[in-house]
C-alpha positions as a printed NumPy array, in Angstrom:
array([[ 65.514, 163.464,  16.035],
       [ 62.743, 162.646,  19.19 ],
       [ 62.809, 164.181,  22.623],
       [ 65.691, 161.484,  22.965],
       [ 64.347, 161.674,  26.443],
       [ 60.863, 159.986,  25.776],
       [ 62.809, 156.936,  24.17 ],
       [ 61.77 , 153.667,  26.835],
       [ 65.563, 151.867,  28.513],
       [ 64.821, 149.489,  25.199],
       [ 63.855, 152.102,  22.781],
       [ 67.163, 154.223,  23.692],
       [ 69.132, 150.391,  23.964],
       [ 68.662, 149.417,  20.775],
       [ 68.977, 152.896,  19.14 ],
       [ 72.839, 153.547,  20.988],
       [ 73.173, 150.578,  19.005],
       [ 72.63 , 150.915,  15.689],
       [ 74.904, 154.833,  16.209],
       [ 71.856, 156.877,  15.87 ],
       [ 72.904, 158.912,  18.389],
       [ 75.92 , 158.508,  21.163],
       [ 75.258, 158.117,  24.889],
       [ 77.267, 161.377,  25.37 ],
       [ 74.008, 163.122,  23.471],
       [ 71.201, 161.397,  25.3  ],
       [ 73.455, 162.155,  28.481],
       [ 73.387, 165.568,  27.665],
       [ 69.334, 165.494,  26.745],
       [ 68.809, 164.037,  29.985],
       [ 71.102, 167.008,  31.684],
       [ 69.278, 170.062,  29.849],
       [ 65.614, 168.107,  30.53 ],
       [ 66.332, 167.892,  34.909],
       [ 68.288, 171.87 ,  34.632],
       [ 65.041, 172.871,  33.152],
       [ 62.454, 170.98 ,  35.258],
       [ 64.345, 169.835,  39.172],
       [ 63.665, 173.606,  40.846],
       [ 59.964, 172.842,  40.023],
       [ 59.867, 169.154,  40.337],
       [ 62.426, 168.874,  43.172],
       [ 63.006, 165.274,  42.685],
       [ 67.022, 165.549,  43.086],
       [ 69.089, 166.234,  44.878],
       [ 72.295, 165.673,  43.777],
       [ 72.908, 166.182,  40.246],
       [ 76.314, 165.317,  39.159],
       [ 77.166, 166.443,  34.834],
       [ 80.238, 165.337,  35.286],
       [ 80.767, 162.817,  36.445],
       [ 77.702, 161.563,  33.967],
       [ 79.396, 162.973,  31.074],
       [ 82.647, 161.772,  31.702],
       [ 80.977, 157.448,  31.503],
       [ 78.719, 158.203,  28.509],
       [ 81.719, 158.881,  27.247],
       [ 82.951, 155.74 ,  28.593],
       [ 80.037, 153.992,  26.992],
       [ 80.637, 155.675,  24.162],
       [ 84.283, 154.159,  23.238],
       [ 82.411, 150.714,  24.459],
       [ 79.436, 150.418,  21.881],
       [ 81.952, 151.751,  18.926],
       [ 84.251, 148.461,  19.426],
       [ 80.829, 146.753,  20.669],
       [ 81.238, 145.148,  24.217],
       [ 78.72 , 147.316,  25.409],
       [ 77.093, 145.532,  28.564],
       [ 73.2  , 145.289,  28.827],
       [ 72.25 , 149.155,  29.809],
       [ 75.429, 150.697,  28.289],
       [ 74.902, 154.894,  28.078],
       [ 71.509, 154.565,  29.6  ],
       [ 70.996, 157.132,  31.681],
       [ 69.954, 156.671,  35.338],
       [ 68.589, 158.206,  38.704],
       [ 69.485, 157.03 ,  41.982],
       [ 67.798, 157.024,  44.773],
       [ 69.826, 158.715,  47.677],
       [ 69.287, 155.467,  49.566],
       [ 72.111, 153.955,  48.157],
       [ 75.946, 154.603,  48.631],
       [ 77.713, 155.933,  45.662],
       [ 81.345, 155.985,  45.707],
       [ 81.958, 160.504,  46.547],
       [ 78.992, 160.948,  46.013],
       [ 76.652, 162.347,  48.244],
       [ 74.487, 159.722,  49.862],
       [ 72.604, 161.315,  52.639],
       [ 69.539, 159.578,  52.831],
       [ 67.894, 163.127,  52.566],
       [ 68.605, 163.525,  55.771],
       [ 70.098, 166.323,  57.393],
       [ 72.591, 164.402,  60.093],
       [ 73.946, 163.146,  57.044],
       [ 74.68 , 166.278,  56.523],
       [ 78.391, 166.385,  53.657],
       [ 77.934, 162.763,  53.245],
       [ 80.366, 160.919,  50.043],
       [ 80.972, 156.913,  50.771],
       [ 83.962, 155.536,  49.598],
       [ 82.702, 152.943,  48.984],
       [ 80.042, 151.388,  45.972],
       [ 76.586, 149.924,  46.726],
       [ 76.847, 146.397,  44.893],
       [ 73.348, 147.028,  42.82 ],
       [ 74.941, 150.503,  41.628],
       [ 78.025, 148.736,  41.321],
       [ 76.02 , 146.177,  39.189],
       [ 75.254, 148.989,  36.732],
       [ 77.489, 150.468,  36.299],
       [ 79.341, 146.624,  35.647],
       [ 76.105, 146.657,  32.934],
       [ 77.466, 150.666,  31.03 ],
       [ 75.387, 152.318,  32.725],
       [ 75.45 , 156.267,  33.134],
       [ 74.564, 158.   ,  36.832],
       [ 72.485, 161.311,  36.458],
       [ 72.431, 162.276,  40.329],
       [ 70.635, 161.582,  43.438],
       [ 67.316, 161.526,  44.202],
       [ 65.085, 163.03 ,  46.963],
       [ 63.113, 160.557,  48.525],
       [ 61.492, 160.33 ,  52.261],
       [ 63.995, 160.421,  54.962],
       [ 65.555, 156.98 ,  55.195],
       [ 62.721, 155.773,  53.609],
       [ 60.107, 156.954,  55.826],
       [ 56.594, 157.819,  54.411],
       [ 54.184, 158.111,  51.96 ],
       [ 54.245, 160.746,  50.333],
       [ 57.425, 162.987,  50.213],
       [ 57.687, 164.951,  52.852],
       [ 59.659, 164.344,  55.057],
       [ 62.538, 164.812,  52.795],
       [ 65.493, 167.266,  54.471],
       [ 65.479, 168.671,  51.306],
       [ 61.577, 169.28 ,  50.932],
       [ 58.559, 167.629,  49.406],
       [ 59.05 , 166.086,  45.816],
       [ 55.91 , 167.173,  43.01 ],
       [ 53.864, 165.113,  41.071],
       [ 54.505, 165.657,  37.441],
       [ 51.114, 164.728,  37.771],
       [ 47.84 , 168.031,  37.926],
       [ 44.151, 166.583,  38.419],
       [ 42.232, 168.239,  35.531],
       [ 41.828, 171.371,  35.589],
       [ 44.08 , 172.235,  38.438],
       [ 47.13 , 173.614,  39.455],
       [ 47.359, 171.52 ,  42.958],
       [ 50.159, 170.497,  43.091],
       [ 50.532, 166.53 ,  44.883],
       [ 52.302, 164.311,  46.512],
       [ 54.626, 161.757,  43.996],
       [ 54.004, 159.3  ,  47.084],
       [ 56.787, 157.828,  48.477],
       [ 59.133, 157.191,  50.184],
       [ 61.376, 156.498,  46.318],
       [ 58.664, 159.935,  45.248],
       [ 61.949, 161.747,  43.347],
       [ 62.382, 158.091,  41.677],
       [ 58.994, 157.929,  40.241],
       [ 58.641, 161.931,  39.898],
       [ 62.129, 161.76 ,  37.646],
       [ 61.122, 158.558,  35.776],
       [ 57.259, 160.119,  35.263],
       [ 58.781, 163.723,  34.104],
       [ 61.706, 162.121,  31.334],
       [ 64.215, 163.152,  34.379],
       [ 65.87 , 160.04 ,  34.193],
       [ 65.566, 156.623,  31.893],
       [ 65.326, 154.753,  34.696],
       [ 65.508, 155.079,  38.563],
       [ 66.778, 152.267,  41.411],
       [ 64.545, 152.405,  44.331],
       [ 63.451, 151.   ,  47.636],
       [ 60.973, 149.207,  48.922],
       [ 60.04 , 148.953,  53.079],
       [ 56.243, 148.297,  52.417],
       [ 55.095, 149.82 ,  48.831],
       [ 58.028, 153.026,  48.883],
       [ 58.519, 151.053,  45.087],
       [ 54.948, 150.483,  44.417],
       [ 53.155, 153.28 ,  45.946],
       [ 54.599, 156.25 ,  44.367],
       [ 54.968, 154.292,  40.906],
       [ 50.843, 153.635,  40.718],
       [ 50.604, 157.519,  41.841],
       [ 52.415, 159.091,  39.356],
       [ 51.699, 156.477,  36.483],
       [ 54.949, 154.122,  36.004],
       [ 56.416, 150.95 ,  36.674],
       [ 57.786, 149.222,  39.837],
       [ 58.996, 146.326,  41.215],
       [ 59.558, 145.618,  44.648],
       [ 61.809, 141.709,  44.121],
       [ 61.96 , 138.186,  46.112],
       [ 63.659, 139.211,  49.501],
       [ 67.182, 138.441,  48.501],
       [ 66.861, 139.249,  45.117],
       [ 69.217, 142.431,  45.774],
       [ 71.989, 142.915,  48.258],
       [ 71.119, 145.537,  50.279],
       [ 74.798, 146.086,  51.162],
       [ 75.585, 149.649,  50.308],
       [ 72.077, 150.746,  51.032],
       [ 71.269, 152.45 ,  53.691],
       [ 69.075, 150.101,  56.258],
       [ 65.709, 151.537,  57.91 ],
       [ 64.451, 147.643,  58.564],
       [ 66.096, 145.448,  57.257],
       [ 64.42 , 142.138,  57.348],
       [ 61.68 , 144.15 ,  55.046],
       [ 63.995, 146.623,  52.561],
       [ 64.721, 145.284,  49.318],
       [ 66.068, 147.102,  46.121],
       [ 64.157, 147.016,  43.114],
       [ 63.381, 149.853,  39.631],
       [ 60.922, 152.224,  38.771],
       [ 60.6  , 152.596,  34.695],
       [ 58.374, 153.542,  32.547],
       [ 57.057, 150.176,  31.62 ],
       [ 56.732, 146.44 ,  32.466],
       [ 59.804, 146.268,  29.681],
       [ 62.491, 148.653,  31.23 ],
       [ 61.531, 147.492,  33.954],
       [ 62.935, 143.538,  33.706],
       [ 65.946, 145.403,  32.067],
       [ 66.734, 147.025,  35.122],
       [ 65.685, 143.797,  37.707],
       [ 68.805, 141.881,  35.356],
       [ 71.113, 144.146,  36.072],
       [ 70.459, 145.52 ,  40.128],
       [ 70.069, 141.481,  40.988],
       [ 73.271, 139.659,  42.54 ],
       [ 74.089, 137.698,  44.717],
       [ 76.562, 138.462,  46.863],
       [ 78.54 , 137.341,  49.789],
       [ 78.325, 140.958,  52.296],
       [ 74.957, 140.64 ,  52.421],
       [ 74.019, 137.305,  53.945],
       [ 69.929, 137.577,  53.269],
       [ 70.795, 138.076,  49.366],
       [ 70.211, 134.412,  47.685],
       [ 72.475, 132.316,  45.456],
       [ 69.588, 131.346,  42.83 ],
       [ 70.402, 132.338,  39.249],
       [ 68.859, 136.444,  37.562],
       [ 66.675, 135.185,  34.453],
       [ 66.19 , 137.02 ,  31.229],
       [ 63.301, 139.024,  32.567],
       [ 63.109, 140.534,  29.701],
       [ 61.892, 137.233,  27.978],
       [ 59.005, 137.152,  29.992],
       [ 57.445, 139.842,  27.868],
       [ 55.377, 138.737,  25.572],
       [ 54.202, 135.043,  26.565],
       [ 51.568, 134.325,  27.23 ],
       [ 48.631, 133.906,  30.429],
       [ 46.465, 131.163,  29.17 ],
       [ 46.287, 129.19 ,  31.562],
       [ 46.73 , 130.766,  34.726],
       [ 45.051, 131.186,  37.886],
       [ 45.439, 134.338,  39.227],
       [ 44.116, 135.391,  42.748],
       [ 41.855, 137.901,  43.672],
       [ 41.624, 138.322,  47.828],
       [ 38.335, 139.381,  48.683],
       [ 40.458, 140.776,  51.937],
       [ 40.957, 143.626,  50.349],
       [ 37.693, 144.882,  49.638],
       [ 38.685, 146.888,  52.399],
       [ 35.876, 148.768,  53.502],
       [ 35.431, 152.623,  52.404],
       [ 37.596, 152.202,  49.482],
       [ 36.571, 153.789,  46.2  ],
       [ 34.323, 153.049,  43.749],
       [ 37.433, 153.274,  40.641],
       [ 39.826, 151.561,  42.801],
       [ 36.604, 148.657,  42.453],
       [ 36.117, 149.933,  39.004],
       [ 40.089, 149.774,  37.868],
       [ 40.146, 145.492,  39.876],
       [ 37.671, 144.114,  37.402],
       [ 38.648, 145.983,  34.264],
       [ 42.174, 143.84 ,  35.768],
       [ 40.024, 140.855,  36.08 ],
       [ 38.506, 140.871,  33.278],
       [ 41.674, 141.47 ,  30.86 ],
       [ 43.714, 139.162,  32.605],
       [ 40.882, 136.722,  31.543],
       [ 40.789, 137.832,  28.636],
       [ 43.984, 137.223,  27.449],
       [ 43.003, 133.236,  29.107],
       [ 44.172, 133.119,  32.538],
       [ 41.763, 131.592,  34.965],
       [ 40.298, 134.111,  37.701],
       [ 39.436, 132.258,  41.277],
       [ 38.132, 133.45 ,  44.742],
       [ 40.907, 133.074,  47.804],
       [ 40.758, 134.402,  51.015],
       [ 44.086, 135.536,  53.141],
       [ 43.112, 135.38 ,  56.742],
       [ 45.812, 137.645,  58.293],
       [ 45.537, 140.25 ,  55.461],
       [ 44.02 , 142.591,  57.93 ],
       [ 46.888, 142.53 ,  60.434],
       [ 49.579, 143.383,  58.68 ],
       [ 49.504, 147.4  ,  58.715],
       [ 49.061, 147.106,  62.922],
       [ 52.226, 144.859,  62.817],
       [ 54.292, 146.377,  59.807],
       [ 54.349, 149.163,  62.231],
       [ 55.387, 147.484,  64.735],
       [ 58.587, 146.05 ,  63.149],
       [ 59.142, 147.961,  60.659],
       [ 60.191, 150.823,  63.145],
       [ 62.137, 148.475,  66.344],
       [ 64.888, 147.624,  63.354],
       [ 64.481, 151.09 ,  62.497],
       [ 65.107, 152.279,  65.989],
       [ 68.049, 149.976,  65.975],
       [ 69.649, 150.28 ,  62.364],
       [ 69.515, 153.835,  63.32 ],
       [ 71.391, 154.039,  66.969],
       [ 74.348, 154.365,  64.417],
       [ 73.65 , 157.773,  63.823],
       [ 75.294, 160.25 ,  66.05 ],
       [ 78.095, 163.057,  64.692],
       [ 80.967, 161.127,  65.953],
       [ 82.742, 159.715,  62.654],
       [ 80.3  , 160.838,  59.821],
       [ 77.64 , 163.575,  58.856],
       [ 75.989, 166.612,  61.25 ],
       [ 77.245, 167.271,  64.744],
       [ 76.537, 169.361,  67.783],
       [ 78.398, 170.024,  70.725],
       [ 77.194, 169.062,  74.105],
       [ 78.586, 169.612,  77.243],
       [ 80.065, 166.026,  77.013],
       [ 79.3  , 163.743,  75.259],
       [ 75.893, 161.859,  75.284],
       [ 74.972, 165.406,  75.422],
       [ 76.465, 165.766,  71.894],
       [ 74.443, 162.614,  71.06 ],
       [ 71.16 , 164.218,  71.571],
       [ 72.151, 167.56 ,  70.536],
       [ 72.961, 165.817,  67.523],
       [ 69.957, 163.628,  66.52 ],
       [ 67.371, 166.378,  68.163],
       [ 68.183, 168.696,  65.24 ],
       [ 69.817, 166.451,  62.611],
       [ 66.611, 163.348,  62.458],
       [ 63.053, 165.061,  60.813],
       [ 59.494, 164.583,  62.629],
       [ 58.355, 161.423,  61.256],
       [ 61.597, 159.169,  62.291],
       [ 61.692, 160.533,  65.431],
       [ 58.667, 159.298,  65.568],
       [ 59.419, 155.852,  64.223],
       [ 62.508, 155.837,  66.121],
       [ 60.03 , 156.245,  69.485],
       [ 58.058, 153.713,  68.311],
       [ 60.311, 151.315,  68.339],
       [ 62.29 , 151.412,  71.065],
       [ 58.939, 151.129,  73.069],
       [ 58.189, 148.255,  71.787],
       [ 61.463, 146.85 ,  71.767],
       [ 61.641, 148.093,  75.313],
       [ 61.381, 145.452,  78.529],
       [ 58.397, 144.731,  79.758],
       [ 56.65 , 145.418,  76.131],
       [ 59.077, 143.479,  73.501],
       [ 56.524, 139.961,  74.239],
       [ 53.621, 141.84 ,  74.513],
       [ 54.012, 143.981,  70.875],
       [ 57.124, 142.797,  69.018],
       [ 56.664, 139.162,  69.25 ],
       [ 53.495, 139.169,  69.245],
       [ 53.93 , 141.045,  65.798],
       [ 56.245, 138.602,  64.083],
       [ 54.153, 135.439,  65.225],
       [ 51.489, 137.474,  62.958],
       [ 53.525, 138.078,  60.283],
       [ 53.957, 134.017,  60.503],
       [ 50.882, 133.477,  59.55 ],
       [ 50.783, 135.834,  57.458],
       [ 53.161, 134.57 ,  55.418],
       [ 51.36 , 131.604,  56.169],
       [ 48.237, 132.317,  53.739],
       [ 50.634, 132.929,  50.555],
       [ 52.171, 129.725,  51.487],
       [ 48.581, 127.916,  51.302],
       [ 46.959, 130.017,  48.59 ],
       [ 50.311, 129.385,  46.151],
       [ 49.958, 125.533,  47.264],
       [ 46.856, 125.404,  45.8  ],
       [ 47.603, 126.296,  42.319],
       [ 47.19 , 129.575,  42.167],
       [ 50.435, 131.671,  40.319],
       [ 49.887, 135.535,  40.787],
       [ 47.494, 137.469,  43.632],
       [ 45.565, 140.672,  40.815],
       [ 44.869, 143.578,  43.895],
       [ 44.925, 147.657,  43.61 ],
       [ 48.086, 149.594,  44.919],
       [ 47.006, 151.928,  47.042],
       [ 43.982, 152.833,  47.678],
       [ 42.99 , 155.89 ,  46.126],
       [ 45.348, 158.413,  43.532],
       [ 47.801, 160.661,  44.319],
       [ 46.516, 163.506,  47.361],
       [ 47.605, 167.084,  47.567],
       [ 51.152, 168.206,  48.881],
       [ 50.724, 169.583,  52.524],
       [ 47.42 , 167.532,  53.117],
       [ 45.616, 168.311,  56.543],
       [ 43.855, 165.486,  57.08 ],
       [ 47.341, 163.356,  56.468],
       [ 49.379, 165.824,  58.48 ],
       [ 47.084, 165.64 ,  60.929],
       [ 46.773, 161.594,  61.417],
       [ 49.75 , 159.483,  61.226],
       [ 47.468, 157.055,  60.875],
       [ 45.82 , 158.39 ,  57.43 ],
       [ 49.449, 158.344,  56.412],
       [ 49.663, 154.781,  56.649],
       [ 47.15 , 153.028,  54.888],
       [ 48.454, 154.438,  51.839],
       [ 50.182, 151.574,  52.604],
       [ 47.273, 148.998,  53.535],
       [ 47.679, 146.879,  50.361],
       [ 51.618, 146.662,  49.601],
       [ 52.345, 145.718,  53.214],
       [ 52.098, 142.132,  52.908],
       [ 54.257, 141.4  ,  49.537],
       [ 57.385, 142.725,  52.563],
       [ 55.695, 140.794,  55.885],
       [ 55.941, 137.721,  53.757],
       [ 59.258, 138.57 ,  52.152],
       [ 57.419, 137.83 ,  48.12 ],
       [ 57.804, 139.823,  44.765],
       [ 55.345, 142.783,  43.906],
       [ 54.669, 144.664,  40.907],
       [ 52.761, 147.523,  40.668],
       [ 51.911, 148.67 ,  36.983],
       [ 49.61 , 151.416,  35.247],
       [ 46.015, 150.522,  34.244],
       [ 43.76 , 153.688,  34.482],
       [ 43.168, 157.379,  35.016],
       [ 40.334, 158.218,  37.657],
       [ 37.703, 160.713,  37.106],
       [ 39.996, 163.848,  37.885],
       [ 42.92 , 162.713,  34.486],
       [ 45.165, 160.659,  37.875],
       [ 46.804, 157.85 ,  37.485],
       [ 45.946, 154.603,  39.453],
       [ 48.09 , 151.356,  39.671],
       [ 47.242, 147.515,  40.049],
       [ 49.362, 145.326,  41.957],
       [ 50.779, 141.875,  41.115],
       [ 51.52 , 139.864,  44.21 ],
       [ 54.288, 136.604,  42.813],
       [ 55.303, 133.704,  44.073],
       [ 59.502, 133.62 ,  45.26 ],
       [ 61.382, 134.636,  42.832],
       [ 59.367, 133.747,  39.767],
       [ 59.97 , 137.515,  38.848],
       [ 59.357, 136.479,  35.433],
       [ 55.443, 135.357,  35.961],
       [ 54.686, 139.105,  37.443],
       [ 56.542, 140.139,  34.236],
       [ 54.289, 138.132,  31.673],
       [ 51.426, 139.216,  33.713],
       [ 51.786, 143.099,  34.286],
       [ 53.338, 142.682,  30.068],
       [ 49.34 , 142.07 ,  29.866],
       [ 47.904, 144.234,  32.168],
       [ 49.633, 147.029,  30.558],
       [ 48.588, 146.092,  26.778],
       [ 45.024, 146.117,  27.473],
       [ 45.233, 149.489,  29.645],
       [ 47.888, 151.251,  27.102],
       [ 50.948, 154.093,  28.286],
       [ 50.025, 156.876,  30.662],
       [ 51.602, 160.279,  30.473],
       [ 51.234, 163.499,  32.7  ],
       [ 50.513, 167.077,  30.846],
       [ 53.718, 168.846,  30.415],
       [ 53.054, 172.175,  33.337],
       [ 56.176, 172.674,  34.841]])
């Protein structure tokens, strides 16, 4: 029998329905793989074998009776940001020590309703703040990829580094992730996987630990474009518990796979050619343009003039919202509590011990830009810039552009504990340079593997779409995937 963990979601779904193997067998194969690899990769912070096997048995009973859901029996990993009832949910932070919610996030509830099986909770940057999965209380995640001839451990990207690493290393069939400024697309690009950040409001945020509420959006990381379409259909829904979720029917995204892109107009923004961008990224971009042109799409040069302000504006808006959202973690009702001489001292001691360095940095920035005398100068200005960024995209789409093609990241994965990055937080923030505009404008964006750099590391391209037109992204990304081929890491772990 084929190694069951190497099957895509679509392949496993077909074989499960044909009764070639059971969900229990598939789940055990993944649990064995996790057991063998997680000590090295650190992708999971909590494995739930008993729950997984119980869910798999229930799926097998449904499949036997012919009543299986869209993801019946498919084992998934869940980012530690999603509330899972009775199971470790700590946003990879010390301050939420021991927290096991009494509720289920809407996204995971949707997945379980469609028959998915939970393997466990995946590592991430603390409170989703980071671009390398090095800020986790549980230590850094390793990328399954290594440069040719090198034993250097690389980052998997962040904040959904555990999700990307687990999918790339065959430790789950697919994974949930979240994206506030690139946290699905950047790790997908670093690990040779596919990640889609849907339109803001497409997936409910209820039960997902908040970072920046106007930017956060859940989405899947998978091995290929078809799997991303399958997972997003199950994850997406309107939800009365989240007033920002949108009541638009969820299409059958998978039906878009394989459709022609002939006659589509693909925008190429000149502002994404940034200073110091490696030649390999430009070459990859040109390849992507050629593939879409060969498939019959029309390539159009476009301008998004306010792009240069997106990163500084993002790093005002996101920390401001974070400082507000993280004020609830005080040691009173749940999680870590460090005693103090009075309640104010207990708050201070708990937060000092519970929050990591990057989270503290962003809370301080956010509190500063919201403080009296600085609110107008920083936060209000950043919100005005955000409106201009959104209008840039609206103007381009109004002019008949169907989707926009850009690089996903400014480089391939870098080393864990890279001294340049550690010494200069701004260098780390620049990893999000191609992705933050999409969150600021609330648009859908997908990262798809498109090639390898000179060291044999994966690189991704990004497609940006009109609001709620994820089908166009899947259709276009599939063309790139077909032209580029599939990429897998050489197993060393």
